[in-house]
C-alpha positions as CSV (number, residue, x, y, z in Angstrom):
1,M,-8.1,129.9,64.6
2,E,-4.9,130.5,66.5
3,Y,-3.9,127.4,68.5
4,R,-3.0,128.1,72.1
5,V,-2.2,124.6,73.2
6,F,-2.0,122.4,70.1
7,R,1.2,122.4,68.0
8,P,0.5,120.6,64.8
9,E,4.2,120.3,63.7
10,Y,4.9,117.3,65.9
11,L,1.8,115.4,64.9
12,L,2.6,116.1,61.3
13,S,6.2,114.9,61.8
14,I,5.2,111.6,63.3
15,T,2.4,110.9,60.9
16,G,4.1,112.1,57.7
17,G,1.0,114.3,57.2
18,D,-1.3,111.3,56.9
19,M,-4.8,112.5,57.8
20,E,-6.2,109.1,58.6
21,T,-3.4,108.5,61.1
22,M,-3.8,112.0,62.6
23,N,-7.5,111.4,63.0
24,E,-6.8,108.0,64.7
25,I,-4.3,109.6,67.1
26,A,-6.7,112.4,68.0
27,G,-9.5,109.8,68.6
28,I,-7.3,107.8,70.9
29,F,-6.2,110.9,72.8
30,G,-9.8,112.0,73.1
31,S,-10.8,108.7,74.6
32,Q,-7.9,108.6,77.1
33,V,-8.5,112.1,78.5
34,P,-11.7,111.4,80.5
35,E,-10.0,108.3,82.0
36,F,-6.9,110.2,82.9
37,V,-8.9,112.9,84.6
38,N,-11.2,110.5,86.5
39,D,-8.2,108.4,87.6
40,M,-6.3,111.5,88.7
41,K,-9.2,112.7,90.8
42,S,-9.7,109.3,92.3
43,L,-6.0,108.8,93.2
44,L,-5.9,112.3,94.7
45,G,-9.0,111.5,96.8
46,Q,-7.5,108.2,98.0
47,E,-4.2,110.1,98.8
48,K,-2.3,107.6,96.5
49,Y,0.3,110.2,95.6
50,Y,3.0,108.0,94.1
51,E,0.5,106.4,91.8
52,L,-0.8,109.9,90.9
53,G,2.8,110.7,89.9
54,L,3.0,107.7,87.7
55,L,-0.3,108.6,86.0
56,A,1.0,112.2,85.4
57,H,4.0,110.6,83.7
58,K,1.8,108.5,81.5
59,A,-0.4,111.6,80.6
60,K,2.7,113.6,79.8
61,G,3.5,111.1,77.0
62,S,0.1,111.5,75.6
63,V,0.1,115.3,75.5
64,T,3.5,115.3,73.9
65,V,2.1,113.7,70.7
66,L,-0.1,116.8,70.2
67,G,2.7,119.2,70.8
68,M,1.4,120.4,74.2
69,D,4.8,121.4,75.5
70,E,3.6,123.7,78.3
71,T,1.2,121.0,79.6
72,A,3.9,118.4,79.4
73,K,6.2,120.6,81.5
74,M,3.4,121.1,84.0
75,L,2.8,117.3,84.1
76,K,6.5,116.7,84.7
77,E,6.4,119.0,87.7
78,F,3.2,117.3,88.9
79,E,4.8,113.8,88.5
80,L,7.9,114.7,90.5
81,L,6.0,116.4,93.3
82,A,3.4,113.6,93.6
83,K,5.9,110.8,93.6
84,A,7.7,112.6,96.4
85,G,4.4,113.4,98.2
86,E,5.4,117.1,98.3
87,Q,3.3,120.3,97.9
88,K,0.1,118.4,97.9
89,E,-1.9,121.6,97.9
90,K,-0.9,122.0,94.2
91,Y,-2.3,118.7,93.0
92,S,-5.9,119.7,92.4
93,G,-4.7,122.8,90.4
94,F,-2.5,120.5,88.3
95,I,-5.5,118.3,87.6
96,S,-7.7,121.3,86.8
97,R,-5.1,122.7,84.4
98,F,-4.7,119.3,82.7
99,E,-8.5,119.1,82.3
100,A,-8.7,122.6,80.8
101,D,-5.7,122.2,78.5
102,T,-7.0,118.9,77.1
103,S,-10.4,120.3,76.5
104,M,-8.9,123.2,74.6
105,V,-6.6,121.0,72.6
106,M,-9.4,118.8,71.5
107,A,-11.3,121.8,70.0
108,E,-8.1,123.0,68.4
109,V,-7.3,119.5,66.9
110,E,-10.8,119.2,65.6
111,D,-10.5,122.6,64.0
112,Y,-7.1,121.8,62.4
113,L,-8.3,118.4,61.1
114,S,-11.5,119.8,59.6
115,K,-9.5,122.5,57.8
116,N,-7.0,120.0,56.4
117,R,-9.2,117.2,55.2
């Protein structure tokens, strides 16, 4: 499988290749994602844009661990725009992309971990 979102190099570097630690990180990430998505949608619906920017910043840190560089760049843009309350028409698209990328990365991480057990 070719990985489109996941870059295992970073995860390998921070875990020293320890599979147990990689599994733990993947599990934590997988449990955080639905909360991030739900909270993003809720904050958007409440028009709490600054808080949405803070959440995008927090999510950016999480995706970085899995080497999701393009998603991290997108979240940085989202963070800055939301904190400033600018270009609000883009926010739902950012959330949709975050949701799609994290869904894809979970499948890719599972594939990688199953092949390297």
